[in-house]
N, CA, C and O atoms as a DFTB+ gen file, in Angstrom:
404 C
 N C O
     1  1      82.672     128.682      90.839
     2  2      82.836     128.135      92.175
     3  2      83.236     126.663      92.081
     4  3      82.671     125.898      91.299
     5  1      84.185     126.298      92.865
     6  2      84.689     124.933      92.872
     7  2      83.947     124.142      93.947
     8  3      84.019     124.471      95.131
     9  1      83.238     123.103      93.529
    10  2      82.531     122.232      94.467
    11  2      82.943     120.789      94.193
    12  3      83.480     120.468      93.132
    13  1      82.681     119.937      95.162
    14  2      82.968     118.518      94.947
    15  2      82.220     118.012      93.718
    16  3      82.775     117.273      92.905
    17  1      80.972     118.411      93.590
    18  2      80.135     117.907      92.501
    19  2      80.690     118.294      91.140
    20  3      80.733     117.462      90.234
    21  1      81.127     119.573      90.975
    22  2      81.631     119.897      89.652
    23  2      83.027     119.344      89.404
    24  3      83.394     119.139      88.247
    25  1      83.813     119.097      90.435
    26  2      85.094     118.406      90.241
    27  2      84.820     116.988      89.729
    28  3      85.469     116.524      88.792
    29  1      83.866     116.314      90.345
    30  2      83.537     114.953      89.895
    31  2      82.968     114.957      88.476
    32  3      83.225     114.034      87.703
    33  1      82.212     115.969      88.136
    34  2      81.670     116.072      86.783
    35  2      82.796     116.255      85.770
    36  3      82.790     115.628      84.711
    37  1      83.754     117.107      86.092
    38  2      84.866     117.361      85.175
    39  2      85.695     116.099      84.948
    40  3      86.165     115.860      83.836
    41  1      85.876     115.302      85.977
    42  2      86.701     114.094      85.861
    43  2      85.879     112.833      85.573
    44  3      86.420     111.728      85.603
    45  1      84.599     112.982      85.297
    46  2      83.718     111.827      85.091
    47  2      84.249     110.868      84.014
    48  3      84.322     109.661      84.242
    49  1      84.617     111.403      82.847
    50  2      85.095     110.530      81.761
    51  2      86.354     109.781      82.163
    52  3      86.487     108.587      81.895
    53  1      87.280     110.486      82.810
    54  2      88.497     109.814      83.272
    55  2      88.164     108.695      84.265
    56  3      88.677     107.582      84.148
    57  1      87.308     108.996      85.235
    58  2      86.980     107.996      86.259
    59  2      86.278     106.778      85.651
    60  3      86.422     105.665      86.156
    61  1      85.539     106.978      84.596
    62  2      84.895     105.840      83.913
    63  2      85.922     104.973      83.189
    64  3      85.725     103.767      83.043
    65  1      87.009     105.580      82.738
    66  2      88.034     104.846      81.997
    67  2      89.009     104.097      82.894
    68  3      89.549     103.063      82.503
    69  1      89.231     104.613      84.083
    70  2      90.252     104.047      84.972
    71  2      89.594     103.141      86.008
    72  3      88.998     103.628      86.968
    73  1      89.698     101.829      85.820
    74  2      89.033     100.904      86.740
    75  2      89.692     100.812      88.116
    76  3      89.146     100.188      89.026
    77  1      90.850     101.424      88.269
    78  2      91.567     101.310      89.533
    79  2      91.337     102.486      90.474
    80  3      91.831     102.478      91.602
    81  1      90.593     103.496      90.027
    82  2      90.332     104.663      90.877
    83  2      88.833     104.807      91.107
    84  3      88.028     104.602      90.199
    85  1      88.481     105.159      92.321
    86  2      87.076     105.334      92.682
    87  2      86.987     106.468      93.702
    88  3      87.856     106.610      94.562
    89  1      85.943     107.264      93.599
    90  2      85.740     108.373      94.535
    91  2      84.399     108.166      95.228
    92  3      83.370     107.971      94.581
    93  1      84.431     108.213      96.563
    94  2      83.228     107.977      97.358
    95  2      83.031     109.107      98.369
    96  3      83.997     109.620      98.934
    97  1      81.777     109.488      98.590
    98  2      81.520     110.509      99.612
    99  2      81.653     109.900     101.011
   100  3      81.407     108.713     101.224
   101  1      82.043     110.744     101.935
   102  2      82.087     110.330     103.337
   103  2      81.754     111.548     104.191
   104  3      81.594     112.649     103.664
   105  1      81.651     111.365     105.479
   106  2      81.277     112.465     106.377
   107  2      82.269     113.619     106.366
   108  3      81.901     114.755     106.665
   109  1      83.490     113.347     106.034
   110  2      84.529     114.377     106.105
   111  2      84.899     114.960     104.745
   112  3      85.815     115.777     104.660
   113  1      84.216     114.563     103.698
   114  2      84.520     115.040     102.344
   115  2      84.332     113.905     101.358
   116  3      83.263     113.298     101.294
   117  1      85.373     113.620     100.590
   118  2      85.366     112.507      99.646
   119  2      86.646     111.711      99.818
   120  3      87.689     112.260     100.172
   121  1      86.558     110.408      99.564
   122  2      87.723     109.537      99.643
   123  2      87.992     108.983      98.249
   124  3      87.103     108.433      97.600
   125  1      89.245     109.143      97.800
   126  2      89.653     108.514      96.541
   127  2      90.344     107.213      96.908
   128  3      91.330     107.199      97.645
   129  1      89.809     106.127      96.383
   130  2      90.335     104.799      96.666
   131  2      91.004     104.261      95.408
   132  3      90.460     104.355      94.308
   133  1      92.193     103.696      95.589
   134  2      92.895     103.038      94.488
   135  2      92.844     101.537      94.711
   136  3      93.192     101.036      95.780
   137  1      92.404     100.834      93.685
   138  2      92.314      99.385      93.720
   139  2      93.453      98.794      92.910
   140  3      93.991      99.440      92.011
   141  1      93.811      97.579      93.232
   142  2      94.840      96.869      92.486
   143  2      94.185      95.740      91.712
   144  3      93.979      94.645      92.236
   145  1      93.863      96.019      90.464
   146  2      93.223      95.043      89.579
   147  2      91.987      94.438      90.232
   148  3      91.067      95.160      90.615
   149  1      91.966      93.130      90.359
   150  2      90.796      92.440      90.874
   151  2      90.904      92.085      92.353
   152  3      90.084      91.325      92.869
   153  1      91.896      92.621      93.030
   154  2      92.061      92.338      94.446
   155  2      90.870      92.893      95.233
   156  3      90.292      93.914      94.858
   157  1      90.521      92.236      96.291
   158  2      89.433      92.742      97.127
   159  2      89.916      93.792      98.116
   160  3      89.124      94.369      98.860
   161  1      91.225      94.036      98.117
   162  2      91.813      95.041      99.007
   163  2      92.242      96.258      98.205
   164  3      92.778      96.137      97.103
   165  1      91.999      97.422      98.770
   166  2      92.437      98.643      98.086
   167  2      93.915      98.885      98.362
   168  3      94.460      98.446      99.375
   169  1      94.543      99.589      97.439
   170  2      95.955      99.927      97.578
   171  2      96.108     101.089      98.541
   172  3      96.972     101.074      99.418
   173  1      95.257     102.105      98.371
   174  2      95.269     103.226      99.291
   175  2      93.959     103.990      99.213
   176  3      93.170     103.823      98.282
   177  1      93.754     104.809     100.188
   178  2      92.607     105.697     100.216
   179  2      93.074     107.052     100.713
   180  3      93.816     107.145     101.691
   181  1      92.637     108.097     100.035
   182  2      93.059     109.446     100.402
   183  2      91.817     110.282     100.657
   184  3      90.940     110.391      99.800
   185  1      91.754     110.871     101.848
   186  2      90.655     111.752     102.198
   187  2      90.905     113.128     101.607
   188  3      91.971     113.714     101.797
   189  1      89.918     113.635     100.892
   190  2      89.967     114.995     100.348
   191  2      88.916     115.805     101.085
   192  3      87.719     115.567     100.923
   193  1      89.351     116.752     101.885
   194  2      88.426     117.549     102.691
   195  2      87.874     118.751     101.949
   196  3      86.870     119.336     102.355
   197  1      88.537     119.118     100.856
   198  2      88.079     120.264     100.073
   199  2      88.007     119.887      98.595
   200  3      88.675     118.949      98.161
   201  1      87.210     120.603      97.831
   202  2      87.180     120.353      96.386
   203  2      88.551     120.555      95.734
   204  3      88.887     119.853      94.780
   205  1      89.332     121.491      96.228
   206  2      90.668     121.724      95.684
   207  2      91.558     120.508      95.875
   208  3      92.298     120.127      94.968
   209  1      91.490     119.896      97.056
   210  2      92.279     118.688      97.301
   211  2      91.861     117.571      96.358
   212  3      92.708     116.868      95.806
   213  1      90.560     117.408      96.175
   214  2      90.063     116.363      95.281
   215  2      90.502     116.637      93.848
   216  3      90.944     115.724      93.150
   217  1      90.384     117.884      93.405
   218  2      90.807     118.235      92.053
   219  2      92.279     117.902      91.845
   220  3      92.637     117.242      90.870
   221  1      93.132     118.355      92.759
   222  2      94.576     118.141      92.614
   223  2      94.923     116.657      92.591
   224  3      95.773     116.232      91.808
   225  1      94.283     115.880      93.431
   226  2      94.551     114.446      93.474
   227  2      94.096     113.757      92.194
   228  3      94.822     112.936      91.635
   229  1      92.889     114.094      91.728
   230  2      92.395     113.469      90.497
   231  2      93.194     113.908      89.285
   232  3      93.375     113.126      88.352
   233  1      93.673     115.132      89.279
   234  2      94.503     115.575      88.163
   235  2      95.806     114.781      88.127
   236  3      96.263     114.389      87.053
   237  1      96.404     114.543      89.288
   238  2      97.624     113.727      89.332
   239  2      97.329     112.287      88.912
   240  3      98.113     111.677      88.186
   241  1      96.204     111.751      89.367
   242  2      95.813     110.395      88.950
   243  2      95.627     110.323      87.442
   244  3      96.073     109.374      86.797
   245  1      94.964     111.334      86.881
   246  2      94.739     111.387      85.438
   247  2      96.070     111.476      84.694
   248  3      96.264     110.796      83.686
   249  1      96.975     112.301      85.180
   250  2      98.295     112.455      84.559
   251  2      99.006     111.099      84.529
   252  3      99.528     110.682      83.494
   253  1      99.018     110.417      85.680
   254  2      99.662     109.098      85.757
   255  2      98.996     108.101      84.816
   256  3      99.680     107.344      84.127
   257  1      97.663     108.097      84.783
   258  2      96.898     107.192      83.932
   259  2      97.248     107.409      82.465
   260  3      97.488     106.447      81.735
   261  1      97.277     108.655      82.031
   262  2      97.580     108.957      80.629
   263  2      99.025     108.626      80.285
   264  3      99.307     108.187      79.171
   265  1      99.936     108.828      81.217
   266  2     101.333     108.492      80.954
   267  2     101.501     106.980      80.804
   268  3     102.220     106.517      79.918
   269  1     100.848     106.225      81.654
   270  2     100.912     104.762      81.535
   271  2     100.263     104.304      80.235
   272  3     100.763     103.398      79.567
   273  1      99.159     104.928      79.885
   274  2      98.499     104.582      78.634
   275  2      99.405     104.884      77.440
   276  3      99.464     104.119      76.478
   277  1     100.091     105.989      77.521
   278  2     100.975     106.399      76.425
   279  2     102.166     105.449      76.277
   280  3     102.561     105.114      75.160
   281  1     102.725     105.024      77.390
   282  2     103.891     104.131      77.347
   283  2     103.481     102.666      77.385
   284  3     104.316     101.773      77.238
   285  1     102.206     102.430      77.580
   286  2     101.641     101.085      77.739
   287  2     102.296     100.350      78.901
   288  3     102.262      99.121      78.964
   289  1     102.889     101.105      79.818
   290  2     103.519     100.511      80.995
   291  2     104.703      99.633      80.664
   292  3     105.125      98.821      81.487
   293  1     105.251      99.787      79.453
   294  2     106.326      98.884      79.004
   295  2     107.660      99.567      78.790
   296  3     108.659      98.917      78.483
   297  1     107.675     100.882      78.954
   298  2     108.939     101.586      78.748
   299  2     108.968     102.827      79.639
   300  3     107.946     103.264      80.168
   301  1     110.152     103.368      79.783
   302  2     110.304     104.609      80.537
   303  2     109.663     105.750      79.749
   304  3     109.731     105.790      78.520
   305  1     109.057     106.651      80.458
   306  2     108.453     107.820      79.814
   307  2     109.554     108.771      79.364
   308  3     110.555     108.962      80.055
   309  1     109.350     109.357      78.205
   310  2     110.280     110.351      77.683
   311  2     109.762     111.742      78.007
   312  3     108.628     111.903      78.459
   313  1     110.587     112.731      77.777
   314  2     110.164     114.122      77.968
   315  2     108.992     114.439      77.038
   316  3     108.078     115.175      77.411
   317  1     109.023     113.885      75.839
   318  2     107.923     114.106      74.888
   319  2     106.626     113.505      75.412
   320  3     105.558     114.095      75.247
   321  1     106.709     112.340      76.040
   322  2     105.520     111.726      76.641
   323  2     104.949     112.639      77.726
   324  3     103.743     112.884      77.774
   325  1     105.818     113.131      78.583
   326  2     105.371     113.983      79.676
   327  2     104.775     115.296      79.162
   328  3     103.789     115.789      79.710
   329  1     105.366     115.852      78.122
   330  2     104.825     117.080      77.533
   331  2     103.445     116.829      76.939
   332  3     102.545     117.658      77.079
   333  1     103.277     115.686      76.274
   334  2     101.983     115.355      75.680
   335  2     100.916     115.201      76.757
   336  3      99.782     115.644      76.576
   337  1     101.269     114.582      77.865
   338  2     100.319     114.406      78.959
   339  2     100.031     115.751      79.628
   340  3      98.897     116.013      80.031
   341  1     101.037     116.593      79.747
   342  2     100.811     117.941      80.285
   343  2      99.780     118.685      79.439
   344  3      98.923     119.386      79.976
   345  1      99.863     118.532      78.124
   346  2      98.894     119.177      77.231
   347  2      97.490     118.631      77.454
   348  3      96.517     119.383      77.390
   349  1      97.375     117.329      77.714
   350  2      96.065     116.743      77.994
   351  2      95.489     117.268      79.302
   352  3      94.271     117.366      79.454
   353  1      96.358     117.603      80.238
   354  2      95.916     118.109      81.541
   355  2      95.557     119.590      81.516
   356  3      94.829     120.068      82.387
   357  1      96.054     120.309      80.536
   358  2      95.862     121.756      80.512
   359  2      94.395     122.185      80.553
   360  3      94.076     123.132      81.273
   361  1      93.483     121.533      79.813
   362  2      92.076     121.943      79.909
   363  2      91.510     121.840      81.332
   364  3      90.663     122.643      81.722
   365  1      91.974     120.860      82.100
   366  2      91.534     120.730      83.487
   367  2      92.032     121.912      84.319
   368  3      91.297     122.459      85.141
   369  1      93.280     122.295      84.098
   370  2      93.831     123.441      84.826
   371  2      93.123     124.733      84.438
   372  3      92.873     125.593      85.283
   373  1      92.805     124.861      83.161
   374  2      92.059     126.039      82.710
   375  2      90.677     126.077      83.354
   376  3      90.209     127.135      83.776
   377  1      90.030     124.921      83.427
   378  2      88.709     124.843      84.053
   379  2      88.790     125.271      85.520
   380  3      87.947     126.028      86.000
   381  1      89.808     124.781      86.222
   382  2      89.963     125.118      87.645
   383  2      90.175     126.614      87.814
   384  3      89.597     127.229      88.709
   385  1      90.993     127.192      86.966
   386  2      91.255     128.634      87.044
   387  2      89.956     129.426      86.896
   388  3      89.724     130.390      87.624
   389  1      89.118     129.016      85.955
   390  2      87.832     129.684      85.754
   391  2      86.888     129.467      86.946
   392  3      86.179     130.381      87.368
   393  1      86.896     128.261      87.468
   394  2      85.994     127.923      88.588
   395  2      86.359     128.701      89.849
   396  3      85.489     128.987      90.672
   397  1      87.614     129.040      90.004
   398  2      88.062     129.748      91.199
   399  2      87.866     131.266      91.112
   400  3      88.074     131.978      92.094
   401  1      87.476     131.747      89.960
   402  2      87.259     133.206      89.812
   403  2      86.063     133.673      90.609
   404  3      85.740     134.860      90.598
């Protein structure tokens, strides 16, 4: 079963590594907030009303984070970079498939 709590558990390590992403509970679900370095203003906030929405958003955030880490933000990503990041994301997709059974 896919719940907000187990989505957050699955992405816990990623969220600890990425200082620019934060997930907070709210009355309507969870909000993922993106910060810009040390600014006191957030870049954006996205409401996730379902665990599936939260999973999909965090998976995309993780993909972007790993791609930037791989390129160090200094060069264009290659197809090989994207394939490597896709492989890193695969365990998350496998987990989701199992959770939805």
